[in-house]
N, CA, C and O atoms as CSV, one atom per row, in Angstrom:
chain,resi,resn,atom,element,x,y,z
A,1,MET,N,N,45.708,33.118,12.844
A,1,MET,CA,C,46.589,32.004,13.161
A,1,MET,C,C,47.421,32.398,14.381
A,1,MET,O,O,48.039,33.462,14.405
A,2,ALA,N,N,47.429,31.554,15.362
A,2,ALA,CA,C,48.211,31.821,16.572
A,2,ALA,C,C,49.434,30.913,16.595
A,2,ALA,O,O,49.319,29.695,16.456
A,3,ALA,N,N,50.579,31.503,16.767
A,3,ALA,CA,C,51.820,30.731,16.853
A,3,ALA,C,C,51.899,30.038,18.205
A,3,ALA,O,O,51.403,30.565,19.201
A,4,PRO,N,N,52.505,28.884,18.247
A,4,PRO,CA,C,52.647,28.186,19.530
A,4,PRO,C,C,53.364,29.022,20.588
A,4,PRO,O,O,52.966,29.000,21.753
A,5,GLU,N,N,54.402,29.752,20.216
A,5,GLU,CA,C,55.156,30.538,21.202
A,5,GLU,C,C,54.315,31.660,21.804
A,5,GLU,O,O,54.278,31.813,23.025
A,6,ALA,N,N,53.647,32.438,20.975
A,6,ALA,CA,C,52.829,33.546,21.479
A,6,ALA,C,C,51.661,33.016,22.303
A,6,ALA,O,O,51.343,33.555,23.363
A,7,ARG,N,N,51.032,31.968,21.814
A,7,ARG,CA,C,49.919,31.352,22.535
A,7,ARG,C,C,50.375,30.811,23.888
A,7,ARG,O,O,49.691,30.974,24.899
A,8,GLU,N,N,51.536,30.168,23.890
A,8,GLU,CA,C,52.072,29.596,25.130
A,8,GLU,C,C,52.446,30.692,26.127
A,8,GLU,O,O,52.194,30.544,27.323
A,9,ASP,N,N,53.040,31.780,25.659
A,9,ASP,CA,C,53.351,32.910,26.544
A,9,ASP,C,C,52.094,33.380,27.272
A,9,ASP,O,O,52.097,33.540,28.492
A,10,LEU,N,N,51.032,33.595,26.520
A,10,LEU,CA,C,49.790,34.100,27.097
A,10,LEU,C,C,49.161,33.068,28.026
A,10,LEU,O,O,48.673,33.417,29.100
A,11,ARG,N,N,49.169,31.813,27.624
A,11,ARG,CA,C,48.606,30.751,28.462
A,11,ARG,C,C,49.347,30.656,29.791
A,11,ARG,O,O,48.723,30.553,30.848
A,12,GLU,N,N,50.687,30.691,29.738
A,12,GLU,CA,C,51.486,30.613,30.968
A,12,GLU,C,C,51.206,31.793,31.890
A,12,GLU,O,O,51.088,31.621,33.103
A,13,ALA,N,N,51.101,32.976,31.326
A,13,ALA,CA,C,50.831,34.160,32.146
A,13,ALA,C,C,49.455,34.062,32.802
A,13,ALA,O,O,49.313,34.342,33.992
A,14,ALA,N,N,48.449,33.667,32.035
A,14,ALA,CA,C,47.097,33.541,32.589
A,14,ALA,C,C,47.051,32.467,33.673
A,14,ALA,O,O,46.391,32.649,34.697
A,15,GLU,N,N,47.738,31.365,33.458
A,15,GLU,CA,C,47.774,30.288,34.455
A,15,GLU,C,C,48.488,30.744,35.726
A,15,GLU,O,O,48.060,30.409,36.830
A,16,TYR,N,N,49.556,31.493,35.580
A,16,TYR,CA,C,50.283,32.027,36.733
A,16,TYR,C,C,49.340,32.867,37.602
A,16,TYR,O,O,49.276,32.679,38.817
A,17,TYR,N,N,48.613,33.791,36.975
A,17,TYR,CA,C,47.696,34.636,37.738
A,17,TYR,C,C,46.537,33.826,38.312
A,17,TYR,O,O,46.099,34.095,39.430
A,18,ARG,N,N,46.035,32.846,37.575
A,18,ARG,CA,C,44.936,32.017,38.083
A,18,ARG,C,C,45.356,31.280,39.345
A,18,ARG,O,O,44.612,31.250,40.325
A,19,GLN,N,N,46.551,30.684,39.327
A,19,GLN,CA,C,47.017,29.911,40.477
A,19,GLN,C,C,47.319,30.789,41.683
A,19,GLN,O,O,47.079,30.376,42.818
A,20,ARG,N,N,47.831,31.968,41.464
A,20,ARG,CA,C,48.285,32.799,42.579
A,20,ARG,C,C,47.275,33.839,43.050
A,20,ARG,O,O,47.316,34.271,44.202
A,21,ALA,N,N,46.373,34.239,42.165
A,21,ALA,CA,C,45.456,35.312,42.544
A,21,ALA,C,C,44.001,35.029,42.179
A,21,ALA,O,O,43.109,35.787,42.561
A,22,GLY,N,N,43.756,33.957,41.450
A,22,GLY,CA,C,42.382,33.595,41.133
A,22,GLY,C,C,41.987,33.857,39.691
A,22,GLY,O,O,42.701,34.487,38.910
A,23,VAL,N,N,40.813,33.338,39.388
A,23,VAL,CA,C,40.295,33.373,38.020
A,23,VAL,C,C,40.052,34.800,37.537
A,23,VAL,O,O,40.285,35.106,36.368
A,24,ILE,N,N,39.593,35.659,38.411
A,24,ILE,CA,C,39.253,37.022,37.990
A,24,ILE,C,C,40.476,37.759,37.455
A,24,ILE,O,O,40.395,38.412,36.415
A,25,LEU,N,N,41.602,37.663,38.146
A,25,LEU,CA,C,42.807,38.347,37.662
A,25,LEU,C,C,43.312,37.714,36.364
A,25,LEU,O,O,43.786,38.413,35.468
A,26,SER,N,N,43.208,36.399,36.274
A,26,SER,CA,C,43.602,35.710,35.041
A,26,SER,C,C,42.756,36.197,33.865
A,26,SER,O,O,43.280,36.471,32.785
A,27,GLN,N,N,41.458,36.300,34.082
A,27,GLN,CA,C,40.566,36.786,33.029
A,27,GLN,C,C,40.840,38.254,32.701
A,27,GLN,O,O,40.695,38.677,31.554
A,28,SER,N,N,41.236,39.025,33.711
A,28,SER,CA,C,41.586,40.429,33.470
A,28,SER,C,C,42.802,40.546,32.557
A,28,SER,O,O,42.851,41.414,31.685
A,29,LEU,N,N,43.782,39.668,32.761
A,29,LEU,CA,C,44.961,39.653,31.888
A,29,LEU,C,C,44.548,39.358,30.448
A,29,LEU,O,O,44.975,40.050,29.524
A,30,LEU,N,N,43.724,38.337,30.258
A,30,LEU,CA,C,43.292,37.975,28.905
A,30,LEU,C,C,42.485,39.102,28.264
A,30,LEU,O,O,42.634,39.378,27.074
A,31,ALA,N,N,41.635,39.748,29.051
A,31,ALA,CA,C,40.848,40.867,28.521
A,31,ALA,C,C,41.754,42.036,28.144
A,31,ALA,O,O,41.541,42.683,27.119
A,32,GLU,N,N,42.763,42.306,28.968
A,32,GLU,CA,C,43.682,43.402,28.626
A,32,GLU,C,C,44.493,43.070,27.382
A,32,GLU,O,O,44.773,43.953,26.571
A,33,PHE,N,N,44.871,41.813,27.226
A,33,PHE,CA,C,45.562,41.406,26.004
A,33,PHE,C,C,44.686,41.721,24.791
A,33,PHE,O,O,45.158,42.309,23.818
A,34,GLU,N,N,43.417,41.331,24.848
A,34,GLU,CA,C,42.500,41.586,23.728
A,34,GLU,C,C,42.346,43.086,23.474
A,34,GLU,O,O,42.352,43.524,22.324
A,35,ARG,N,N,42.207,43.869,24.538
A,35,ARG,CA,C,42.101,45.332,24.371
A,35,ARG,C,C,43.365,45.898,23.736
A,35,ARG,O,O,43.300,46.778,22.878
A,36,SER,N,N,44.513,45.386,24.166
A,36,SER,CA,C,45.787,45.866,23.613
A,36,SER,C,C,45.889,45.553,22.127
A,36,SER,O,O,46.308,46.399,21.337
A,37,VAL,N,N,45.508,44.342,21.751
A,37,VAL,CA,C,45.552,43.955,20.338
A,37,VAL,C,C,44.588,44.820,19.529
A,37,VAL,O,O,44.936,45.299,18.450
A,38,ASP,N,N,43.379,45.020,20.053
A,38,ASP,CA,C,42.413,45.864,19.344
A,38,ASP,C,C,42.933,47.292,19.178
A,38,ASP,O,O,42.758,47.897,18.121
A,39,LEU,N,N,43.570,47.829,20.214
A,39,LEU,CA,C,44.150,49.171,20.143
A,39,LEU,C,C,45.260,49.228,19.094
A,39,LEU,O,O,45.343,50.183,18.322
A,40,LEU,N,N,46.107,48.206,19.072
A,40,LEU,CA,C,47.200,48.173,18.088
A,40,LEU,C,C,46.678,48.007,16.667
A,40,LEU,O,O,47.295,48.497,15.722
A,41,LEU,N,N,45.559,47.327,16.504
A,41,LEU,CA,C,44.962,47.220,15.172
A,41,LEU,C,C,44.507,48.589,14.671
A,41,LEU,O,O,44.591,48.882,13.479
A,42,ARG,N,N,44.026,49.419,15.588
A,42,ARG,CA,C,43.583,50.770,15.211
A,42,ARG,C,C,44.741,51.746,15.089
A,42,ARG,O,O,44.713,52.651,14.255
A,43,HIS,N,N,45.775,51.560,15.932
A,43,HIS,CA,C,46.915,52.485,15.979
A,43,HIS,C,C,48.215,51.678,16.024
A,43,HIS,O,O,48.845,51.598,17.078
A,44,PRO,N,N,48.622,51.090,14.921
A,44,PRO,CA,C,49.770,50.174,14.934
A,44,PRO,C,C,51.105,50.806,15.310
A,44,PRO,O,O,52.030,50.089,15.691
A,45,GLY,N,N,51.230,52.108,15.216
A,45,GLY,CA,C,52.488,52.755,15.559
A,45,GLY,C,C,52.626,53.106,17.033
A,45,GLY,O,O,53.603,53.753,17.410
A,46,LEU,N,N,51.690,52.707,17.872
A,46,LEU,CA,C,51.742,53.053,19.299
A,46,LEU,C,C,52.942,52.460,20.020
A,46,LEU,O,O,53.522,53.104,20.893
A,47,GLY,N,N,53.311,51.260,19.669
A,47,GLY,CA,C,54.428,50.610,20.352
A,47,GLY,C,C,55.755,51.258,20.003
A,47,GLY,O,O,55.952,51.761,18.897
A,48,ALA,N,N,56.655,51.235,20.965
A,48,ALA,CA,C,57.996,51.786,20.740
A,48,ALA,C,C,58.780,50.888,19.789
A,48,ALA,O,O,58.635,49.665,19.819
A,49,ILE,N,N,59.601,51.492,18.955
A,49,ILE,CA,C,60.478,50.704,18.097
A,49,ILE,C,C,61.415,49.933,19.006
A,49,ILE,O,O,62.017,50.498,19.919
A,50,TRP,N,N,61.534,48.653,18.752
A,50,TRP,CA,C,62.271,47.764,19.633
A,50,TRP,C,C,63.425,47.153,18.873
A,50,TRP,O,O,64.153,47.877,18.194
A,51,ARG,N,N,63.616,45.880,18.958
A,51,ARG,CA,C,64.743,45.203,18.297
A,51,ARG,C,C,64.276,44.414,17.078
A,51,ARG,O,O,63.103,44.060,16.954
A,52,TYR,N,N,65.218,44.151,16.188
A,52,TYR,CA,C,64.993,43.261,15.045
A,52,TYR,C,C,63.814,43.700,14.182
A,52,TYR,O,O,63.104,42.862,13.626
A,53,GLY,N,N,63.604,45.012,14.069
A,53,GLY,CA,C,62.520,45.522,13.238
A,53,GLY,C,C,61.140,45.359,13.846
A,53,GLY,O,O,60.135,45.514,13.152
A,54,LYS,N,N,61.079,45.050,15.119
A,54,LYS,CA,C,59.805,44.840,15.794
A,54,LYS,C,C,59.487,46.030,16.694
A,54,LYS,O,O,60.334,46.886,16.946
A,55,ARG,N,N,58.258,46.058,17.166
A,55,ARG,CA,C,57.809,47.078,18.108
A,55,ARG,C,C,57.408,46.399,19.413
A,55,ARG,O,O,57.143,45.198,19.454
A,56,ARG,N,N,57.369,47.200,20.478
A,56,ARG,CA,C,56.996,46.678,21.794
A,56,ARG,C,C,55.946,47.605,22.391
A,56,ARG,O,O,56.164,48.807,22.541
A,57,PHE,N,N,54.801,47.018,22.726
A,57,PHE,CA,C,53.710,47.752,23.355
A,57,PHE,C,C,53.535,47.219,24.766
A,57,PHE,O,O,53.314,46.024,24.959
A,58,VAL,N,N,53.635,48.101,25.753
A,58,VAL,CA,C,53.538,47.694,27.154
A,58,VAL,C,C,52.072,47.698,27.578
A,58,VAL,O,O,51.364,48.693,27.419
A,59,MET,N,N,51.635,46.562,28.120
A,59,MET,CA,C,50.270,46.472,28.624
A,59,MET,C,C,50.115,47.395,29.830
A,59,MET,O,O,51.064,47.610,30.583
A,60,GLU,N,N,48.925,47.933,30.004
A,60,GLU,CA,C,48.699,48.953,31.026
A,60,GLU,C,C,48.732,48.406,32.451
A,60,GLU,O,O,49.398,48.989,33.307
A,61,ARG,N,N,48.041,47.314,32.730
A,61,ARG,CA,C,47.895,46.832,34.110
A,61,ARG,C,C,48.803,45.670,34.476
A,61,ARG,O,O,48.879,45.302,35.648
A,62,PHE,N,N,49.477,45.096,33.528
A,62,PHE,CA,C,50.278,43.898,33.779
A,62,PHE,C,C,51.698,44.107,33.259
A,62,PHE,O,O,51.907,44.875,32.320
A,63,PRO,N,N,52.668,43.433,33.858
A,63,PRO,CA,C,54.073,43.635,33.462
A,63,PRO,C,C,54.467,42.824,32.228
A,63,PRO,O,O,55.422,42.048,32.257
A,64,TYR,N,N,53.720,43.018,31.153
A,64,TYR,CA,C,53.974,42.302,29.908
A,64,TYR,C,C,54.017,43.282,28.755
A,64,TYR,O,O,53.339,44.310,28.760
A,65,GLY,N,N,54.827,42.944,27.771
A,65,GLY,CA,C,54.884,43.709,26.546
A,65,GLY,C,C,54.515,42.816,25.379
A,65,GLY,O,O,54.874,41.639,25.345
A,66,LEU,N,N,53.801,43.378,24.428
A,66,LEU,CA,C,53.488,42.658,23.197
A,66,LEU,C,C,54.566,43.019,22.191
A,66,LEU,O,O,54.745,44.190,21.857
A,67,ILE,N,N,55.275,42.023,21.714
A,67,ILE,CA,C,56.298,42.213,20.692
A,67,ILE,C,C,55.608,41.931,19.362
A,67,ILE,O,O,55.074,40.841,19.153
A,68,TYR,N,N,55.620,42.922,18.457
A,68,TYR,CA,C,54.818,42.778,17.248
A,68,TYR,C,C,55.445,43.474,16.048
A,68,TYR,O,O,56.359,44.290,16.173
A,69,THR,N,N,54.917,43.120,14.887
A,69,THR,CA,C,55.228,43.819,13.645
A,69,THR,C,C,53.914,44.107,12.933
A,69,THR,O,O,52.891,43.476,13.198
A,70,VAL,N,N,53.967,45.065,12.031
A,70,VAL,CA,C,52.817,45.405,11.202
A,70,VAL,C,C,53.271,45.331,9.757
A,70,VAL,O,O,54.266,45.948,9.375
A,71,THR,N,N,52.543,44.581,8.964
A,71,THR,CA,C,52.804,44.483,7.533
A,71,THR,C,C,51.476,44.719,6.827
A,71,THR,O,O,50.551,43.914,6.935
A,72,GLY,N,N,51.393,45.823,6.110
A,72,GLY,CA,C,50.121,46.165,5.479
A,72,GLY,C,C,49.070,46.365,6.553
A,72,GLY,O,O,49.243,47.187,7.453
A,73,ASP,N,N,47.973,45.610,6.461
A,73,ASP,CA,C,46.931,45.717,7.484
A,73,ASP,C,C,46.951,44.526,8.439
A,73,ASP,O,O,45.956,44.247,9.108
A,74,GLN,N,N,48.077,43.827,8.503
A,74,GLN,CA,C,48.207,42.690,9.416
A,74,GLN,C,C,49.086,43.036,10.604
A,74,GLN,O,O,50.172,43.596,10.458
A,75,LEU,N,N,48.593,42.689,11.778
A,75,LEU,CA,C,49.344,42.826,13.018
A,75,LEU,C,C,49.794,41.429,13.415
A,75,LEU,O,O,48.974,40.522,13.553
A,76,ARG,N,N,51.088,41.257,13.597
A,76,ARG,CA,C,51.612,39.948,13.988
A,76,ARG,C,C,52.239,40.067,15.369
A,76,ARG,O,O,53.193,40.819,15.562
A,77,ILE,N,N,51.698,39.319,16.329
A,77,ILE,CA,C,52.234,39.276,17.686
A,77,ILE,C,C,53.251,38.146,17.735
A,77,ILE,O,O,52.913,36.984,17.505
A,78,TRP,N,N,54.494,38.492,18.035
A,78,TRP,CA,C,55.567,37.503,18.100
A,78,TRP,C,C,55.702,36.917,19.491
A,78,TRP,O,O,56.067,35.751,19.644
A,79,ALA,N,N,55.408,37.722,20.513
A,79,ALA,CA,C,55.574,37.247,21.888
A,79,ALA,C,C,54.758,38.112,22.834
A,79,ALA,O,O,54.482,39.281,22.563
A,80,VAL,N,N,54.380,37.506,23.948
A,80,VAL,CA,C,53.808,38.214,25.086
A,80,VAL,C,C,54.867,38.060,26.166
A,80,VAL,O,O,54.907,37.051,26.869
A,81,ALA,N,N,55.724,39.067,26.294
A,81,ALA,CA,C,56.953,38.937,27.081
A,81,ALA,C,C,56.851,39.659,28.422
A,81,ALA,O,O,56.554,40.852,28.479
A,82,HIS,N,N,57.103,38.914,29.501
A,82,HIS,CA,C,57.165,39.516,30.836
A,82,HIS,C,C,58.373,40.443,30.881
A,82,HIS,O,O,59.408,40.147,30.284
A,83,HIS,N,N,58.246,41.553,31.581
A,83,HIS,CA,C,59.316,42.551,31.606
A,83,HIS,C,C,60.624,42.028,32.181
A,83,HIS,O,O,61.691,42.523,31.819
A,84,SER,N,N,60.569,41.046,33.063
A,84,SER,CA,C,61.813,40.594,33.708
A,84,SER,C,C,62.191,39.159,33.377
A,84,SER,O,O,63.083,38.601,34.017
A,85,ARG,N,N,61.538,38.545,32.392
A,85,ARG,CA,C,61.853,37.164,32.045
A,85,ARG,C,C,62.372,37.045,30.621
A,85,ARG,O,O,62.045,37.859,29.757
A,86,ARG,N,N,63.175,36.036,30.391
A,86,ARG,CA,C,63.639,35.632,29.068
A,86,ARG,C,C,64.191,36.776,28.229
A,86,ARG,O,O,63.625,37.098,27.184
A,87,PRO,N,N,65.280,37.394,28.661
A,87,PRO,CA,C,65.823,38.515,27.896
A,87,PRO,C,C,66.273,38.136,26.487
A,87,PRO,O,O,66.287,39.002,25.613
A,88,GLY,N,N,66.637,36.892,26.231
A,88,GLY,CA,C,67.075,36.469,24.907
A,88,GLY,C,C,65.961,35.888,24.067
A,88,GLY,O,O,66.214,35.149,23.116
A,89,LEU,N,N,64.728,36.217,24.410
A,89,LEU,CA,C,63.552,35.630,23.787
A,89,LEU,C,C,63.605,35.608,22.264
A,89,LEU,O,O,63.471,34.545,21.658
A,90,LEU,N,N,63.796,36.756,21.645
A,90,LEU,CA,C,63.691,36.809,20.190
A,90,LEU,C,C,64.908,36.263,19.474
A,90,LEU,O,O,64.809,35.879,18.308
A,91,GLU,N,N,66.047,36.216,20.133
A,91,GLU,CA,C,67.223,35.649,19.485
A,91,GLU,C,C,67.020,34.161,19.203
A,91,GLU,O,O,67.534,33.641,18.214
A,92,LYS,N,N,66.275,33.480,20.068
A,92,LYS,CA,C,66.091,32.033,19.950
A,92,LYS,C,C,64.781,31.654,19.278
A,92,LYS,O,O,64.593,30.502,18.888
A,93,GLN,N,N,63.882,32.607,19.142
A,93,GLN,CA,C,62.543,32.295,18.676
A,93,GLN,C,C,62.492,32.129,17.158
A,93,GLN,O,O,63.163,32.844,16.415
A,94,LYS,N,N,61.686,31.175,16.723
A,94,LYS,CA,C,61.471,30.978,15.293
A,94,LYS,C,C,60.605,32.111,14.753
A,94,LYS,O,O,59.977,32.841,15.519
A,95,VAL,N,N,60.577,32.248,13.461
A,95,VAL,CA,C,59.790,33.310,12.833
A,95,VAL,C,C,58.350,32.826,12.696
A,95,VAL,O,O,57.930,32.325,11.653
A,96,VAL,N,N,57.621,32.996,13.780
A,96,VAL,CA,C,56.203,32.651,13.822
A,96,VAL,C,C,55.507,33.738,14.613
A,96,VAL,O,O,56.167,34.562,15.245
A,97,GLY,N,N,54.220,33.754,14.589
A,97,GLY,CA,C,53.521,34.779,15.341
A,97,GLY,C,C,52.034,34.545,15.414
A,97,GLY,O,O,51.529,33.486,15.042
A,98,PHE,N,N,51.356,35.537,15.893
A,98,PHE,CA,C,49.915,35.551,16.058
A,98,PHE,C,C,49.435,36.676,15.165
A,98,PHE,O,O,49.781,37.833,15.404
A,99,THR,N,N,48.658,36.379,14.154
A,99,THR,CA,C,48.276,37.380,13.168
A,99,THR,C,C,46.787,37.679,13.259
A,99,THR,O,O,45.957,36.772,13.313
A,100,ARG,N,N,46.468,38.969,13.275
A,100,ARG,CA,C,45.066,39.389,13.227
A,100,ARG,C,C,44.955,40.541,12.263
A,100,ARG,O,O,45.877,41.344,12.115
A,101,GLN,N,N,43.821,40.612,11.614
A,101,GLN,CA,C,43.545,41.729,10.732
A,101,GLN,C,C,42.373,42.509,11.300
A,101,GLN,O,O,41.506,41.938,11.961
A,102,PRO,N,N,42.343,43.820,11.044
A,102,PRO,CA,C,41.207,44.598,11.522
A,102,PRO,C,C,39.916,44.115,10.873
A,102,PRO,O,O,39.916,43.656,9.731
A,103,ALA,N,N,38.830,44.224,11.606
A,103,ALA,CA,C,37.524,43.855,11.059
A,103,ALA,C,C,37.151,44.849,9.970
A,103,ALA,O,O,37.388,46.050,10.102
A,104,ARG,N,N,36.584,44.354,8.927
A,104,ARG,CA,C,36.125,45.210,7.827
A,104,ARG,C,C,34.717,45.706,8.157
A,104,ARG,O,O,33.869,44.925,8.588
A,105,PRO,N,N,34.464,47.013,7.955
A,105,PRO,CA,C,33.110,47.544,8.245
A,105,PRO,C,C,32.077,47.000,7.297
A,105,PRO,O,O,30.900,47.343,7.404
């Protein structure tokens, strides 16, 4: 289930790169997001402890952090936050997110 806020963050970022640098960079952002989520599913403690009981994982090639929590085997992405935008993001955000579970072998 993808929350509107997390989905919108990612959509806006991809659209920004598409308009300013082209489709390839936009697709690279989306691919890095997927790689980051897959990495966090395997190693949920990688992100630094952040605010409000959440963690923050910084994407490697783009100036975005994934704000997330882990409950059991569920990874919940609360936001895809640009490093210099919306500093009050989580104070105003509803309790929703993007949830994925690791694939079962």
